[in-house]
Structure formats: structure tokens, C-alpha cells
C-alpha positions, 0 to 999 in steps of 0.5 A: 500499500502506498500512502502520501502524507501532505503536512507542513509538520514533519512531526505530524507526518512521523506520527501518522507514519507510526500509527499507519504502519499498523495497517499493513506493509506501507510505503510512504511518500511525504510532502510539506505542502500541496505544490510538492504533493502535486509534483509527487502525484505527477511523478509516482508510478501507479499513484497512491492508495490513500492521501492524508492532507492537512488544511493549513500549509504554506504555498498551497493549502489542503483545500486547494490541493484536494480541489486540484486533485479531484479535478482529474482524479475522483477515486483516490481516497483522501482524508483531511487531517487538520486542527480545523474543527468547525463544522463549516470547514468539515462540510467545505472539505467534504464538498471539495472531495475528501472521503473523511476528516480527522481533527488533530490531535487524534488518537491512534485508534481514531486515525486507524478507524477512519482510515480503515473505513475509507479504505473499505469503502474504496475497495467496495466501490472498485 
């Protein structure tokens, strides 16, 4: 499984990696903002099985990134993982095309549960 972690915090990406390694053998790619992540999407053979994206990042925020990806890719599951907890933000992210939403700080159990739910739905739709 290939997962792309898009977050300007290296610490947060490391936490996500540690938790997500419990899923299965996982190969990670990391980006510090949406611009870097779009570059990885364009150059990674076979794409990714799952993308985690933060909302607040320099250069290109997560909402813009999700919108850009969804313009050409409707299938790759994406989970917004952010400190933005307002209901309006959650709705905005879901409308942009994320498959689920995790508010930081999160517990490992919540991250795994939401990840499994998104991956199960993606498998069922395939």
C-alpha cells in the first residue's frame, strides 16, 4: 500500500507513519505542502492508495490541493487531517472531495478507524 502524507509538520507526518504502519506493509511518500504533493502525484508510478492532507500549509493549502486533485482524480481516497474543527470547515472539505476528516490531535485508534473505513469503502466501490 502506498500512502502520501501531505503536512507541513514533519512531526505530524512521523506520527501518522507510526500509527499507519499498523495497517499493513506501507510505503510512504511525504510532502510539506500541496505544490510538492502535486509534483509527487505527477511523478509516482501507479499513484497512491490513500492521501492524508492537512488544511493549513504554505504555498498551497489542503483545500486547494484536494480541489486540484479531484479535478482529474475522483477515486483516490483522501482524508483531511487538520486542527480545523468547525463544522463549516468539515462540510467544505467534504464538498471539495475528501472521503473523511480527522481533527488533530487524534488518538491512534481514531486515525486507524477512519483510515480503515475509507479503505473499505474504496475497495467496495472498485
